[in-house]
N, C-alpha and C positions, 0 to 999 in steps of 0.2 A: 470479606470487605472488597469492594471494587472502587478503584480511583480512576477518574477519567478528565478530559478536558472537553468543554463545550465550545465549539468553533475556536480552538487553539486559545481559548481565554480563561473561561471560567472553571476553576478547580470544583470537581464533585466527588464526594465520597458517598458510597451507599452501603449499607448492610441490612441483611434481612433480620426482621424482628419477630415474625411469626410466619405461618404458611400464606397469609394474604398481606403482610405488611413488610413495608421498607422504610427505613429511617435514612435520612440523607443530609448532607451537609454541603451546601453550595456557597463558596467564598465566606465560610464561617458562619452562615445562618443555618439553623437546624430545622429540618422539615420531617414530619411523619406523614406517610401515605398508605391507605388500604388500596391493594392493587389486586384486579381480578382479569384473567385473560379472556378475550372474546373470540380469539382464534390464535393460531400459532405465532403471528406477527402482529398482533394488536392487543391492547390492553385498556381497560377503563381504570381510572384513578381517580380517588377521592382524597382530597387534603384534609388536615385537622380542622379546617373551617367549614368542611361540608361542601366545598366547591369540587365539581366534577369535570375531568377533561379525559380526551382519548390520547393514546400514544400508539402511533404505527410505525414499524420498523420497514423503511423503504428499501434500503441497500445495506449491505455488510460485506466487508473486504477482510478476509482472514489475514492476508499478507500484510496490510497497514492498520489492522486492528481498529478500522473505522466504521462506524456506524451512522446511517443518515436516518433520522426520526423526523415524523410529523407530529408534533406535540401541540394540542389545540390550534391547529391549522398552520402551525409556524414550523419551518423546516430548521432542524438543529443536527449539526454534526458532532459526534461525541468519539474521542479517540480513547480507547481503552489502555490503561497503563497498569501493567503487573508491578509487583515489588521489584523484580528484575529490572524492568524497563525504568523505573523511578532510580534505582541505584545506578545505572548506566548513565542516566541523564545528570544526576548529582556529581558523577565522576568526569562528566564532559565527554562521555563515550557514547558514539552512535551505535545502535545494534545493527545497522547496515541493511534492515528490511527493505528500506526504501531508496536505496542507493540508486541514482539516475545514471544510466549508461551514456557515457560521452563519445566513446570512440571503441573500435575493434582493432587490435595490432595483431600483426602476424606472430604466431606463437613459434614460428620456425622459418627458416629461409626456405624458399620454394617458388614454384611456378603456379600463377593463378590460372586455374583450368576454367572457372566461371564465376561470374558475379551475378547473383539471383535477386538483387534487389535494385531499385532506382531511386534517384533524389527525389525527396518528398513522400515516399512510401512510408506507411505506418507498418511496423512490424512487431509480432508478438514475441513473448518469451519462447524459446526453441525454434523459431524460424531459422532457416538455412540463409546465411548471407553470403558466404564465399567459399567456393571448393578450391583447396590448395593442394598442390602435388609436392610432396617431400619424400626423397629416398623412395621413389617409385611407389608411393602409397598416397591414396587420396584422402585428404583431411577434411572433413565437413566443418566449417566453422559457423556456429549458431549464435543468436542473440541471447544474452542471459536475462533481459527484461523487455518489456514493452517500451518501443521508442518510435521516433520518426527520423528517417535518413535525412541528413542535412547535405552530406557530400560522399562521393565515392571517389577514392583517390587512386585506385588501381583499375585496369583494364585486364580483360582476358588476354593470356599470353605473357603478361608482365612477370619478370622475375624479381622477387622481392627479398629483402633482408629481414631477419628476425627483429620484432620490435616495431616494424614499419606501419604507420597507420594505413589501414585498408579502407575503413569507412568511419565518417563521424556522425553523431546524432544531435538533433536540438535539445 
């Protein structure tokens, strides 16, 4: 069984009924569909009333478990939720998979050797932000997520303390 949210609102539960069939429940209403793949990312669906429509997978993000489909010409976002995701939500705990980066702090005291970003710049996960020298070793400080640089609070040649904010993000 798959549980999902449509556009962060509509609860959806799907289960396979046969090789070509799906049973689903959307907000408590039960549906049965015959599904046939027309390509790896598109399907033809026939509902129990004989109505036919197409479903095309436009985008998928494994990190956020979000799918973007075009269903009968309408764009629908679906967020997949495993039993573990549902349990975390029920307990009021975030899985942290979509945590937004707000700032980068110095992990140790040291000397700023280089700042490799500028304000307004978009950075990707793993991009080098700052090079910090500590105990005669160069430490490469990287972005842990994609973000946009809001402000840079250090300059090349600055001596900084552990925990000092070096860069902030929008």
